BATORKE-707973 format. One line per field, with one value per residue (C-alpha): x, y, z. Coordinates in steps of 0.5 Angstrom, whole numbers, plus 2048, in hexadecimal, padded with zeros to 3 digits. Example, Ala and Ser with C-alpha at 12.3 -4.5 7.8 and 13.67 -1.06 7.14 Angstrom:
<pts>
u	[819 / 81B]
v	[7F7 / 7FE]
w	[810 / 80E]
</pts>
This chain:
<pts>
u	[7B1 / 7B8 / 7BA / 7B5 / 7B9 / 7B9 / 7C0 / 7C2 / 7BE / 7C4 / 7C6 / 7C0 / 7C0 / 7C5 / 7C0 / 7BB / 7BF / 7BC / 7BC / 7C1 / 7C6 / 7C5 / 7C6 / 7CD / 7CF / 7CE / 7D1 / 7D8 / 7D7 / 7D7 / 7DE / 7E1 / 7E3 / 7E3 / 7DB / 7D6 / 7D0 / 7CB / 7C7 / 7C0 / 7BD / 7B6 / 7B3 / 7B4 / 7BB / 7BC / 7B8 / 7BD / 7C3 / 7C1 / 7BF / 7C6 / 7C9 / 7C5 / 7C7 / 7CE / 7D2 / 7D5 / 7DD / 7E1 / 7E2 / 7EA / 7E8 / 7E4 / 7E8 / 7EB / 7E9 / 7E2 / 7E4 / 7E7 / 7E7 / 7E9 / 7F1 / 7F1 / 7ED / 7E8 / 7E9 / 7E5 / 7E4 / 7DF / 7DA / 7DA / 7D9 / 7D2 / 7D1 / 7CB / 7CA / 7C3 / 7C3 / 7BC / 7BE / 7B8 / 7B1 / 7AA / 7A7 / 7A3 / 79C / 7A0 / 7A3 / 7AA / 7AD / 7A9 / 7AB / 7B1 / 7B4 / 7B8 / 7BF / 7BD / 7C2 / 7C2 / 7C7 / 7C8 / 7CA / 7D0 / 7D3 / 7D6 / 7D1 / 7D2 / 7D1 / 7D7 / 7DC / 7DF / 7E2 / 7DC / 7D8 / 7D6 / 7D2 / 7CB / 7C9 / 7C1 / 7C2 / 7BF / 7C4 / 7CA / 7C9 / 7CC / 7D3 / 7D2 / 7D1 / 7D8 / 7DB / 7D9 / 7DA / 7E1 / 7E2 / 7E0 / 7E5 / 7EB / 7EA / 7E7 / 7EB / 7EA / 7E3 / 7E0 / 7E2 / 7DF / 7D8 / 7D7 / 7D8 / 7D2 / 7CB / 7CB / 7CF / 7D4 / 7CF / 7CA / 7CE / 7CF / 7C8 / 7C7 / 7CC / 7C9 / 7C2 / 7C4 / 7C9 / 7CF / 7D6 / 7D8 / 7DC / 7DB / 7DA / 7E0 / 7E5 / 7EB / 7EE / 7E7 / 7E6 / 7ED / 7EC / 7E5 / 7E3 / 7E9 / 7E5 / 7E6 / 7E0 / 7E1 / 7E5 / 7E7 / 7EE / 7F2 / 7FA / 7FE / 805 / 807 / 803 / 800 / 7FA / 7FA / 7F4 / 7F1 / 7EE / 7F2 / 7EE / 7E9 / 7E3 / 7E5 / 7E2 / 7DB / 7DB / 7D4 / 7D2 / 7D8 / 7D5 / 7D0 / 7D6 / 7DA / 7D5 / 7D5 / 7DC / 7DB / 7D5 / 7D6 / 7CF / 7CC / 7C5 / 7C2 / 7BA / 7B4 / 7AD / 7AC / 7A8 / 7A0 / 79A / 793 / 791 / 797 / 79B / 7A2 / 7A7 / 7AE / 7B4 / 7BB / 7BB / 7B9 / 7BD / 7BE / 7C0 / 7C5 / 7C8 / 7C9 / 7CC / 7D1 / 7D2 / 7D3 / 7D8 / 7DC / 7DD / 7DF / 7E4 / 7E7 / 7E8 / 7EB / 7F0 / 7F2 / 7F3 / 7F9 / 7FC / 7FA / 7FE / 7FD / 800 / 7F9 / 7F9 / 7F3 / 7F3 / 7F0 / 7EA / 7E3 / 7DF / 7D8 / 7D2 / 7CE / 7C6 / 7C0 / 7B9 / 7B4 / 7AD / 7A6 / 7A2 / 7A3 / 7A0 / 7A7 / 7AA / 7AA / 7A8 / 7AF / 7B2 / 7AD / 7AC / 7A9 / 7A4 / 7A3 / 79D / 799 / 799 / 792 / 795 / 798 / 791 / 790 / 788 / 789 / 785 / 78B / 78E / 795 / 797 / 796 / 797 / 79D / 79F / 79E / 7A2 / 7A8 / 7A7 / 7A8 / 7AE / 7B4 / 7B9 / 7B7 / 7B5 / 7B8 / 7B6 / 7AF / 7B0 / 7B4 / 7AE / 7A9 / 7AE / 7AF / 7A7 / 7A6 / 7AC / 7A9 / 7A2 / 79D / 79D / 79A / 7A0 / 79C / 795 / 793 / 794 / 792 / 799 / 79A / 7A1 / 7A2 / 7A4 / 7A2 / 79E / 79A / 798 / 796 / 792 / 78F / 78D / 78A / 786 / 783 / 782 / 77E / 77B / 77D / 77B / 781 / 77D / 77F / 786 / 783 / 782 / 78A / 78C / 78D / 791 / 797 / 79B / 79A / 7A1 / 7A6 / 7AA / 7A9 / 7AF / 7AB / 7A5 / 7A4 / 7A2 / 79C / 796 / 795 / 78F / 788 / 785 / 78B / 78D / 78A / 78D / 794 / 793 / 793 / 798 / 79D / 79C / 79A / 794 / 792 / 78B / 78B / 788 / 786 / 785 / 78B / 78B / 792 / 797 / 79E / 7A3 / 7AA / 7AF / 7B5 / 7B5 / 7AF / 7AE / 7AB / 7A3 / 7A2 / 79D / 798 / 798 / 798 / 792 / 78E / 78F / 78D / 787 / 784 / 785 / 781 / 77B / 77B / 77B / 774 / 774 / 774 / 779 / 77D / 77B / 781 / 782 / 783 / 789 / 78F / 796 / 79C / 7A4 / 7A9 / 7B1 / 7B4 / 7B9 / 7C0 / 7BD / 7BE / 7C4 / 7C7 / 7C9 / 7C2 / 7BE / 7BB / 7B5 / 7B0 / 7B2 / 7B2 / 7AB / 7A9 / 7AB / 7A8 / 7A1 / 7A1 / 7A2 / 79C / 798 / 799 / 797 / 791 / 78E / 78D / 78B / 786 / 783 / 782 / 787 / 78E / 795 / 799 / 7A0 / 7A3 / 7A9 / 7AB / 7AF / 7AB / 7B0 / 7B6 / 7B3 / 7AE / 7B3 / 7B4 / 7AD / 7AB / 7B0 / 7AF / 7A8 / 7A9 / 7AE / 7A8 / 7A2 / 7A6 / 7AA / 7B0 / 7B7 / 7BA / 7BD / 7B7 / 7B3 / 7B7 / 7B7 / 7B0 / 7AE / 7B3 / 7B1 / 7AA / 7A7 / 7AC / 7AC / 7B2 / 7B5 / 7BC / 7BF / 7C5 / 7CA / 7C8 / 7C1 / 7C4 / 7C7 / 7C1 / 7BC / 7C2 / 7C1 / 7BA / 7B8 / 7B7 / 7B3 / 7AE / 7AD / 7AC / 7A6 / 7A4 / 79C / 79E / 7A1 / 79B / 79D / 79C / 795 / 792 / 795 / 792 / 78B / 785 / 785 / 78C / 78F / 794 / 79B / 7A1 / 7A6 / 7AD / 7B1 / 7B8 / 7BA / 7B8 / 7BB / 7C1 / 7C1 / 7C1 / 7C8 / 7CA / 7C8 / 7CD / 7CB / 7CB / 7D0 / 7CB / 7C7 / 7CC / 7CB / 7CF / 7D4 / 7CF / 7CD / 7C5 / 7C6 / 7C4 / 7C6 / 7C1 / 7BC / 7BC / 7B8 / 7B5 / 7BC / 7C1 / 7C4 / 7C9 / 7CD / 7D4 / 7DA / 7D8 / 7D1 / 7D5 / 7DA / 7D3 / 7D2 / 7CC / 7C9 / 7C9 / 7C6 / 7C0 / 7BF / 7BF / 7C5 / 7C8 / 7CD / 7D2 / 7D5 / 7DB / 7DD / 7E5 / 7E5 / 7E7 / 7E2 / 7E7 / 7E2 / 7E3 / 7E7 / 7E8 / 7E6 / 7E6 / 7E7 / 7E6 / 7E7 / 7EB / 7E8 / 7ED / 7F5 / 7F9 / 7F9 / 7FE / 800 / 7FF / 7FA / 7FA / 7F4 / 7F2 / 7ED / 7E8 / 7E2 / 7E1 / 7DA / 7D7 / 7D0 / 7CB / 7C4 / 7C0 / 7C5 / 7CC / 7D1 / 7D8 / 7DF / 7E4 / 7EA / 7EF / 7F6 / 7F8 / 7F5 / 7F9 / 7F9 / 7F8 / 7F2 / 7F4 / 7F2 / 7ED / 7EB / 7E5 / 7E5 / 7DE / 7DE / 7DA / 7DB / 7D7 / 7D0 / 7D2 / 7D3 / 7D8 / 7DA / 7E0 / 7E3 / 7EA / 7EE / 7E9 / 7E9 / 7E4 / 7EA / 7E7 / 7EB / 7EA / 7E5 / 7DF / 7DB / 7DF / 7DD / 7D6 / 7D3 / 7D6 / 7D4 / 7CD / 7CD / 7CF / 7C9 / 7C5 / 7C7 / 7C5 / 7BE / 7BC / 7BE / 7B9 / 7BF / 7C1 / 7C7 / 7CB / 7CF / 7D4 / 7DB / 7DE / 7D8 / 7D3 / 7D2 / 7D6 / 7D9 / 7D4 / 7CE / 7D0 / 7CF / 7C9 / 7C7 / 7C8 / 7C4 / 7BE / 7BF / 7BF / 7BA / 7B5 / 7B6 / 7B8 / 7BD / 7C3 / 7C0 / 7BA / 7BE / 7C2 / 7BC / 7B9 / 7C0 / 7C1 / 7BA / 7BB / 7C1 / 7BD / 7C2 / 7C8 / 7C9 / 7CC / 7D2 / 7D5 / 7DA / 7DA / 7DD / 7D9 / 7D3 / 7D6 / 7D7 / 7D0 / 7CE / 7D2 / 7D0 / 7C9 / 7CB / 7CE / 7C8 / 7C4 / 7C0 / 7BE / 7C2 / 7BC / 7C0 / 7C6 / 7CD / 7CD / 7C5 / 7C7 / 7CC / 7C8 / 7C3 / 7C8 / 7CB / 7C4 / 7C2 / 7C9 / 7C9 / 7C5 / 7CB / 7D1 / 7CF]
v	[8AB / 8A7 / 8A6 / 8A2 / 89C / 89B / 898 / 89F / 8A3 / 8A6 / 8A9 / 8AB / 8B0 / 8B4 / 8B5 / 8B8 / 8BD / 8C3 / 8C9 / 8CD / 8C8 / 8C8 / 8CF / 8CF / 8C9 / 8CD / 8D3 / 8CF / 8CC / 8D3 / 8D4 / 8CD / 8CE / 8C6 / 8C5 / 8CA / 8CB / 8C9 / 8CF / 8CF / 8D0 / 8D1 / 8CD / 8D3 / 8D3 / 8CC / 8CC / 8D2 / 8CD / 8C7 / 8CB / 8CE / 8C7 / 8C4 / 8CA / 8C9 / 8C5 / 8BF / 8BF / 8BC / 8B5 / 8B6 / 8BA / 8B5 / 8AF / 8AB / 8AE / 8AB / 8A4 / 8A3 / 8A4 / 8AB / 8AB / 8B2 / 8B9 / 8BA / 8BD / 8C4 / 8C9 / 8CE / 8C9 / 8C5 / 8CB / 8CB / 8C4 / 8C2 / 8BC / 8BB / 8B5 / 8B3 / 8B2 / 8AD / 8AB / 8AD / 8AC / 8A6 / 8A5 / 8A8 / 8A5 / 8A4 / 8A5 / 8AC / 8B3 / 8B3 / 8B9 / 8BA / 8B6 / 8B4 / 8AE / 8AA / 8AA / 8A2 / 8A5 / 8A9 / 8A5 / 89F / 89A / 895 / 88F / 891 / 891 / 88A / 88C / 88A / 885 / 882 / 888 / 889 / 890 / 88E / 889 / 88E / 88A / 88B / 893 / 895 / 892 / 895 / 89C / 89B / 899 / 89F / 8A4 / 8A1 / 8A2 / 8A9 / 8AB / 8A7 / 8A8 / 8AF / 8B2 / 8B9 / 8BA / 8B4 / 8B8 / 8BE / 8BB / 8BB / 8C3 / 8C3 / 8C3 / 8BB / 8B6 / 8B1 / 8AB / 8AE / 8AE / 8A7 / 8A5 / 8A9 / 8A4 / 89E / 8A0 / 8A1 / 89B / 89E / 8A0 / 8A7 / 8A7 / 8A9 / 8A3 / 8A7 / 8A6 / 8A2 / 8A2 / 8A0 / 89A / 897 / 897 / 895 / 892 / 88D / 888 / 88B / 88C / 88D / 894 / 895 / 893 / 897 / 896 / 899 / 89C / 89E / 8A4 / 8A5 / 8A1 / 8A1 / 8A1 / 89B / 89E / 89A / 894 / 892 / 892 / 899 / 89B / 89A / 89C / 8A0 / 89E / 8A4 / 8A9 / 8AC / 8AD / 8B0 / 8B5 / 8B7 / 8B8 / 8BD / 8C1 / 8C8 / 8C7 / 8C1 / 8C2 / 8BD / 8BC / 8B8 / 8B8 / 8B5 / 8BA / 8BC / 8BE / 8BB / 8BE / 8BA / 8C1 / 8C0 / 8C5 / 8C5 / 8C9 / 8C9 / 8C7 / 8C0 / 8BB / 8B6 / 8BA / 8BE / 8B7 / 8B5 / 8BC / 8BB / 8B4 / 8B6 / 8BB / 8B7 / 8B1 / 8B6 / 8BA / 8B3 / 8B1 / 8B8 / 8B7 / 8B1 / 8B4 / 8B7 / 8B0 / 8AF / 8AF / 8B6 / 8BA / 8BE / 8C3 / 8C6 / 8CC / 8C8 / 8C5 / 8C8 / 8C8 / 8C7 / 8CB / 8C7 / 8C9 / 8C6 / 8C7 / 8CC / 8CC / 8CD / 8C9 / 8C5 / 8CA / 8CE / 8C9 / 8CA / 8C4 / 8C2 / 8C2 / 8BE / 8B8 / 8B3 / 8B6 / 8B2 / 8AE / 8AA / 8A2 / 8A2 / 8A4 / 89D / 89A / 898 / 89A / 899 / 894 / 890 / 892 / 893 / 89A / 89E / 8A6 / 8A4 / 8A0 / 8A6 / 8AB / 8A6 / 8A5 / 8AC / 8AD / 8AA / 8AC / 8A7 / 89F / 89D / 896 / 898 / 89B / 895 / 890 / 895 / 895 / 88D / 88C / 891 / 88D / 886 / 887 / 882 / 880 / 87A / 876 / 871 / 872 / 86B / 868 / 86E / 86F / 875 / 877 / 87D / 87F / 87F / 885 / 883 / 87D / 881 / 885 / 87F / 87C / 883 / 882 / 87B / 87C / 882 / 881 / 887 / 887 / 888 / 88D / 892 / 892 / 895 / 89B / 89C / 899 / 8A0 / 8A3 / 8A6 / 8A5 / 89E / 89B / 896 / 89A / 89F / 8A4 / 8A8 / 8A9 / 8B0 / 8B1 / 8AE / 8B0 / 8AD / 8B0 / 8AC / 8AA / 8A9 / 8A2 / 89E / 8A2 / 8A1 / 89A / 899 / 89E / 89B / 894 / 891 / 88D / 889 / 886 / 87E / 87B / 875 / 873 / 870 / 869 / 868 / 86D / 86A / 86D / 86C / 86C / 86A / 864 / 862 / 85A / 858 / 857 / 84F / 84C / 84B / 853 / 854 / 84F / 852 / 859 / 856 / 852 / 858 / 85D / 858 / 857 / 85F / 860 / 862 / 867 / 86F / 870 / 86C / 86B / 86C / 864 / 863 / 868 / 864 / 867 / 863 / 864 / 862 / 863 / 86A / 86A / 868 / 863 / 85D / 85A / 855 / 851 / 851 / 84E / 847 / 844 / 846 / 84E / 84E / 84B / 850 / 856 / 853 / 852 / 859 / 85B / 856 / 859 / 860 / 85E / 85A / 85F / 864 / 85E / 85B / 861 / 868 / 86A / 86C / 86B / 871 / 870 / 875 / 877 / 87D / 881 / 87E / 87A / 877 / 871 / 870 / 870 / 868 / 866 / 86B / 869 / 862 / 863 / 867 / 862 / 85C / 860 / 864 / 85E / 863 / 862 / 865 / 86B / 86C / 86D / 872 / 876 / 876 / 877 / 87D / 880 / 87E / 87D / 883 / 87F / 880 / 87A / 877 / 870 / 86E / 86A / 864 / 865 / 866 / 85F / 85B / 85E / 85D / 856 / 855 / 859 / 853 / 84F / 855 / 856 / 84E / 84F / 856 / 856 / 859 / 853 / 84F / 848 / 84B / 84D / 847 / 849 / 850 / 84D / 84F / 848 / 846 / 849 / 844 / 847 / 847 / 842 / 842 / 83B / 83A / 83A / 841 / 843 / 841 / 844 / 84B / 84B / 849 / 84F / 854 / 85B / 85F / 864 / 869 / 866 / 867 / 86D / 86B / 870 / 876 / 878 / 879 / 876 / 87C / 883 / 888 / 88C / 893 / 896 / 894 / 896 / 895 / 88F / 88E / 888 / 885 / 884 / 87D / 87F / 884 / 87E / 87A / 87E / 879 / 87A / 881 / 880 / 87C / 882 / 887 / 88B / 88F / 893 / 892 / 896 / 893 / 897 / 895 / 88E / 88B / 886 / 880 / 87F / 886 / 889 / 890 / 893 / 89A / 89F / 8A6 / 8AB / 8AC / 8AF / 8AF / 8AF / 8A9 / 8A5 / 8A8 / 8A1 / 89A / 896 / 88E / 88D / 887 / 88B / 885 / 885 / 87E / 87D / 87A / 877 / 877 / 874 / 87B / 87F / 87F / 884 / 885 / 885 / 889 / 884 / 889 / 88B / 891 / 897 / 89D / 8A4 / 8A8 / 8A7 / 8A4 / 8A7 / 8A4 / 8A5 / 8A2 / 8A0 / 89E / 899 / 893 / 88C / 886 / 88A / 88E / 895 / 895 / 89B / 899 / 89D / 89B / 89B / 89C / 898 / 897 / 899 / 89F / 8A4 / 8A4 / 8A9 / 8A7 / 8AE / 8B1 / 8AB / 8AB / 8B0 / 8AC / 8A6 / 8A8 / 8AB / 8A4 / 8A1 / 8A7 / 8A5 / 89E / 8A0 / 8A4 / 89F / 89A / 896 / 893 / 894 / 88F / 893 / 88F / 88F / 888 / 886 / 88C / 88F / 895 / 898 / 896 / 897 / 89E / 89F / 89C / 8A1 / 8A7 / 8A4 / 8A3 / 8AA / 8AD / 8A9 / 8A9 / 8B0 / 8AE / 8AF / 8AA / 8A7 / 8A5 / 8A3 / 89F / 89B / 89A / 897 / 893 / 88F / 88E / 88A / 885 / 881 / 884 / 88A / 890 / 893 / 89A / 89C / 8A3 / 8A7 / 8A5 / 8A6 / 8AD / 8AE / 8AD / 8B2 / 8B7 / 8B5 / 8B6 / 8BD / 8BF / 8BD / 8C2 / 8BD / 8BF / 8BB / 8B8 / 8B3 / 8B5 / 8B1 / 8AE / 8AD / 8A9 / 8A5 / 8A3 / 8A0 / 89C / 89A / 898 / 894 / 890 / 88F / 888 / 886 / 888 / 886]
w	[844 / 843 / 84B / 84E / 84F / 857 / 857 / 854 / 859 / 85C / 855 / 854 / 85A / 857 / 851 / 856 / 85A / 85C / 858 / 85C / 85B / 854 / 853 / 857 / 853 / 84D / 84F / 851 / 84A / 846 / 849 / 846 / 83F / 83E / 83F / 83C / 83F / 839 / 836 / 834 / 82D / 82A / 824 / 820 / 821 / 820 / 819 / 817 / 819 / 816 / 80F / 80F / 811 / 80B / 806 / 808 / 802 / 805 / 805 / 7FF / 800 / 800 / 806 / 80A / 808 / 80B / 812 / 811 / 810 / 817 / 81E / 820 / 821 / 81E / 81F / 81A / 813 / 816 / 810 / 80F / 80C / 812 / 817 / 815 / 817 / 81C / 820 / 823 / 829 / 82C / 834 / 835 / 832 / 833 / 839 / 83B / 837 / 831 / 82B / 82D / 826 / 825 / 827 / 822 / 81F / 819 / 818 / 81F / 822 / 829 / 82E / 82C / 825 / 828 / 82E / 82E / 830 / 836 / 832 / 82E / 834 / 836 / 83C / 840 / 83C / 842 / 844 / 841 / 841 / 840 / 846 / 84C / 851 / 84E / 84C / 853 / 851 / 84A / 84D / 851 / 84B / 847 / 84C / 84C / 845 / 846 / 84B / 848 / 841 / 841 / 846 / 848 / 844 / 848 / 84E / 84B / 84A / 852 / 851 / 84C / 84D / 84E / 851 / 84F / 851 / 84D / 847 / 849 / 849 / 842 / 83F / 842 / 840 / 839 / 839 / 837 / 839 / 83A / 834 / 82C / 827 / 824 / 82A / 828 / 82F / 833 / 82D / 82E / 836 / 836 / 830 / 82E / 82A / 823 / 81F / 817 / 816 / 81D / 81C / 821 / 821 / 827 / 826 / 82D / 82F / 829 / 825 / 81E / 81A / 817 / 811 / 80C / 80E / 809 / 80E / 810 / 809 / 80C / 813 / 812 / 81A / 81B / 817 / 81C / 821 / 81C / 81B / 822 / 822 / 81C / 81E / 821 / 824 / 828 / 82A / 82F / 830 / 832 / 832 / 839 / 83C / 83B / 83F / 83F / 839 / 835 / 834 / 834 / 837 / 839 / 83B / 83B / 843 / 841 / 845 / 840 / 83A / 83F / 841 / 83A / 837 / 83D / 83B / 834 / 836 / 83A / 835 / 830 / 834 / 836 / 82E / 82D / 832 / 82E / 828 / 82B / 82B / 824 / 81E / 81B / 821 / 823 / 827 / 82C / 828 / 822 / 826 / 825 / 82B / 829 / 82C / 830 / 830 / 833 / 830 / 833 / 831 / 834 / 82E / 828 / 824 / 825 / 820 / 819 / 815 / 812 / 819 / 81D / 818 / 81C / 822 / 828 / 827 / 82C / 82C / 829 / 823 / 822 / 821 / 81A / 818 / 811 / 80D / 80C / 812 / 80F / 811 / 817 / 818 / 81B / 815 / 811 / 815 / 815 / 80E / 80D / 811 / 80D / 812 / 817 / 817 / 810 / 812 / 811 / 80B / 808 / 80A / 806 / 800 / 800 / 801 / 7FB / 7F7 / 7F8 / 7F8 / 7F6 / 7EF / 7EB / 7E9 / 7E5 / 7E3 / 7E0 / 7E7 / 7EB / 7EF / 7F2 / 7F6 / 7FB / 802 / 809 / 808 / 802 / 806 / 80C / 807 / 804 / 80B / 80D / 806 / 808 / 80F / 80F / 808 / 805 / 7FE / 7F9 / 7F5 / 7FA / 7F6 / 7F0 / 7F3 / 7F4 / 7ED / 7EA / 7EF / 7EC / 7F3 / 7F2 / 7F0 / 7F2 / 7F6 / 7FC / 7FB / 7F6 / 7FA / 7FD / 804 / 806 / 80A / 811 / 813 / 814 / 80E / 80A / 80D / 808 / 802 / 805 / 806 / 7FE / 7FD / 802 / 800 / 7F9 / 7FA / 7F3 / 7F2 / 7F3 / 7ED / 7F1 / 7F8 / 7FB / 7FF / 800 / 803 / 803 / 807 / 806 / 80C / 80F / 813 / 810 / 80E / 807 / 808 / 808 / 803 / 808 / 809 / 801 / 800 / 806 / 802 / 7FC / 7FE / 802 / 7FC / 7F8 / 7FD / 7FC / 7F5 / 7F3 / 7F9 / 7F7 / 7FE / 803 / 80A / 80F / 80F / 808 / 808 / 809 / 80B / 80A / 80A / 806 / 807 / 805 / 7FF / 801 / 806 / 801 / 7FF / 7FA / 800 / 803 / 7FD / 7FD / 7FA / 7FF / 7FF / 7F8 / 7F8 / 7FD / 7F8 / 7F2 / 7F6 / 7F8 / 7F1 / 7EF / 7F5 / 7F3 / 7EC / 7ED / 7F2 / 7EC / 7E7 / 7EB / 7EF / 7EE / 7F3 / 7F4 / 7F7 / 7FB / 7FC / 801 / 805 / 809 / 804 / 7FE / 7FA / 7FF / 802 / 7FC / 7F6 / 7F7 / 7F7 / 7F2 / 7ED / 7EE / 7EC / 7E6 / 7E3 / 7E5 / 7E2 / 7DC / 7DA / 7D9 / 7DB / 7E1 / 7DD / 7D9 / 7DF / 7E2 / 7DC / 7DB / 7E3 / 7E2 / 7DB / 7DB / 7E2 / 7E5 / 7EB / 7F0 / 7F2 / 7F5 / 7F5 / 7F9 / 7F5 / 7F9 / 7F6 / 7EF / 7F0 / 7F2 / 7ED / 7E8 / 7E9 / 7EB / 7E4 / 7E0 / 7E5 / 7E6 / 7DF / 7DE / 7E2 / 7DF / 7DE / 7D7 / 7D4 / 7D1 / 7D4 / 7DB / 7DA / 7DD / 7E3 / 7E3 / 7E1 / 7E6 / 7E8 / 7EA / 7F0 / 7F2 / 7F4 / 7EF / 7F1 / 7EF / 7ED / 7F0 / 7E9 / 7E8 / 7EE / 7EC / 7E6 / 7E8 / 7EB / 7E4 / 7E1 / 7DE / 7DE / 7D8 / 7D8 / 7D7 / 7DD / 7E2 / 7E6 / 7EC / 7EB / 7EB / 7F1 / 7F1 / 7EB / 7E7 / 7E7 / 7EB / 7E8 / 7EB / 7E5 / 7DF / 7DB / 7E1 / 7E4 / 7E9 / 7EA / 7EB / 7E6 / 7E6 / 7E3 / 7DE / 7DC / 7D9 / 7D2 / 7D1 / 7D7 / 7D6 / 7CF / 7D1 / 7D6 / 7D1 / 7D3 / 7CE / 7D2 / 7D8 / 7DD / 7E0 / 7E6 / 7E7 / 7E4 / 7DE / 7D9 / 7D7 / 7D1 / 7CE / 7C9 / 7C9 / 7C2 / 7C3 / 7C9 / 7CB / 7D1 / 7D7 / 7DD / 7E2 / 7E2 / 7E2 / 7E8 / 7EE / 7F0 / 7ED / 7F1 / 7F1 / 7ED / 7F2 / 7F6 / 7F6 / 7FB / 7FE / 800 / 806 / 805 / 80A / 80A / 809 / 805 / 802 / 806 / 803 / 807 / 803 / 803 / 800 / 802 / 805 / 801 / 7FE / 802 / 7FC / 7F7 / 7F0 / 7EA / 7E6 / 7DE / 7DA / 7D3 / 7CF / 7C9 / 7C6 / 7C6 / 7C4 / 7C4 / 7CA / 7CC / 7D1 / 7D6 / 7DA / 7E0 / 7E1 / 7E8 / 7ED / 7F3 / 7F9 / 7FD / 801 / 7FD / 7F6 / 7F4 / 7EF / 7EF / 7E9 / 7E5 / 7E7 / 7E2 / 7DC / 7DF / 7DF / 7D8 / 7D6 / 7D9 / 7D7 / 7D0 / 7D1 / 7D4 / 7CE / 7C9 / 7CC / 7CF / 7D5 / 7D9 / 7DE / 7E3 / 7E7 / 7EB / 7EE / 7F3 / 7F1 / 7F8 / 7F8 / 7F2 / 7ED / 7F3 / 7F3 / 7EC / 7EC / 7F2 / 7EE / 7E8 / 7ED / 7F0 / 7E9 / 7E6 / 7EC / 7EE / 7F5 / 7FB / 7FC / 802 / 7FE / 7F8 / 7FD / 7FF / 7F9 / 7F6 / 7FC / 7FC / 7F5 / 7F6 / 7F9 / 7FE / 7FC / 801 / 7FD / 801 / 7FE / 802 / 806 / 801 / 7FB / 800 / 801 / 7FA / 7F8 / 7FD / 7FA / 7F3 / 7F6 / 7F8 / 7F1 / 7EE / 7F2 / 7F6 / 7FD / 802 / 806 / 809 / 80D / 80C / 813 / 813 / 80C / 80F / 816 / 811 / 80D / 814 / 816 / 810 / 810 / 818 / 817 / 812 / 816 / 81D]
</pts>
């Protein structure tokens, strides 16, 4: 139960008041029209409500926008369609001894998704809500908020089943303020430090919304609270009461559920009163007062399977008992539930995308991710025979994605097969004696360490398997860590001799090397490419194309990596084992370190990179391969026709941008009216490069309040077939839906002809990413969320950011195609907000 804090004991006493007093409060509440006494609802009734909700078409974009973009200064766009909307809120997690993230109903959200969090407020930053000694002071402040800001509604709480103090205790337990996330007045008062998209301008007694601010186009974090505002039915539930036989039961008198139901009403009424102060002159007669209900059930068997999507599970089900110890029953249940834990699904998809591959068979070099490393360690530690893998090689479910997998069986006896379905586990052709982890803040391995590894490997060269002491673990600096300014002779020699070590292990023994990092490409790319330049004796340019086209290995090089490798490539090739003059250095009798002379060191800074090898202006440096026929990139990629030809790209989709090298030879088709008003075509998106990803900040001037009219044209030039969408900006109001089928038909033409297509906009994160998501929905036969995740992971270190309206249009497009709406709008948005949280805080 939440109320166990001794400092809040006084508040808790109000929760446990006698039944007679509870009945008295309920009777008083029924005479008060402001706060409704929650009704009860059965699982069967909830199933019918959810079915009606799912079957109701989404309102048109023009109805919902710009209201969805910003804080709620005006009444929601109620309609016949929104009258069927349902919000399901879980009041508390399952009891102790059970897994907290189980016991989940369809479309379920948590209070933290609905209310402003304590961490967002700026007035009392000196108070830590997790500090027990400060909770009493916080309780006084929250009670003051309730009384001052919620007025009579707060006073009325004391006429309800529970007291105002109990409501305060609930807020502290959840770590929230008693206001919806969409409440602009509460945000202005308590959250003065503006976040992206939270711009509010005061004008007398009115607050003008800030939706035209670029950040407002991506306020995915507000959409759960928006759904609460729109819903005609709000259901509160929990799975916290069970008997010794682990049989769950719940009735509508649950104290915590009732408190939360009242808090939702109070916060919503406060916001509705503020609508009256807004710009649209709303009246109370326009408001919809939702029905608030609490789940009533005596057994889990009453819940249809499509309602209880994650049943309560005991903690023992987190144990991983399969041969590889990769999945537990809880892991499988979590995978089956796409409503929840987007980060877990992302980790699984990353592990699939960057799973271990042999990059160079001649030198036994493998590259993979952290999951691969852990699997190999299990194989070596437990002595698992790799022949076990042969039993799963022909499994039709094995592929490089999780988004097309069906629901998996989590019952006993299925755990091992689930390991092989969720993770790619290729067979190792040789034992690995060197695991090299590329990681941030690592130092280059010293010559002493490098030679110790080589000496040990030589001593074990005739053994069939390796003992623990014969397996070595080294670290190497991550990509982006070594700059031109840090290069010196010693550092270059260490890079060169690391390459020498990897090669010599394979040539002088029967062992191999495994490079890895958490995501399988970000941190390893610098060392991997440096080694391949060395061992293949190819230029940086040729290595990148070969690594991508032939080895099909994901990689991402930062600009600083491209600069350093561009200057080092001549020296690395000078020592390549491919060159006949170097054969003596790599004979079995010669294991001397490679040395760099001062003259050679000086010469690397005199190298002028060929134009074809200068990838420094290209983020990645190649466009991202999404499907075999589909690439996603930026305008800079599209402005490099020679690069596109080397990748085999034959078609180009330009979404709202022009190609300077293209001369239109012919055109056809106008798909929508001419622009309603002119818009400056300088809506360029700047980029902010983080260590692990690139997020995009829109630096455009204020955007139009009306959508521009977009048109399209198709023409050929210089061997490329180009489809260009004109007058389509990433401004939160230009629609893409009316162009989508035409764009997909163009891509389909490319697919059927055996070609490849590049889809681009300015940066390759919003407009073009939206088109790629739609193509993946069509090609992979999956819903919006799965396609979004699929594209997101394969865009590598560039985070896709389709704006709110584009994502809404994709959900509408899915609906038009007759695909069932498995993921609802607010659940989709919550998942995207969860995935982006670590890049926006």
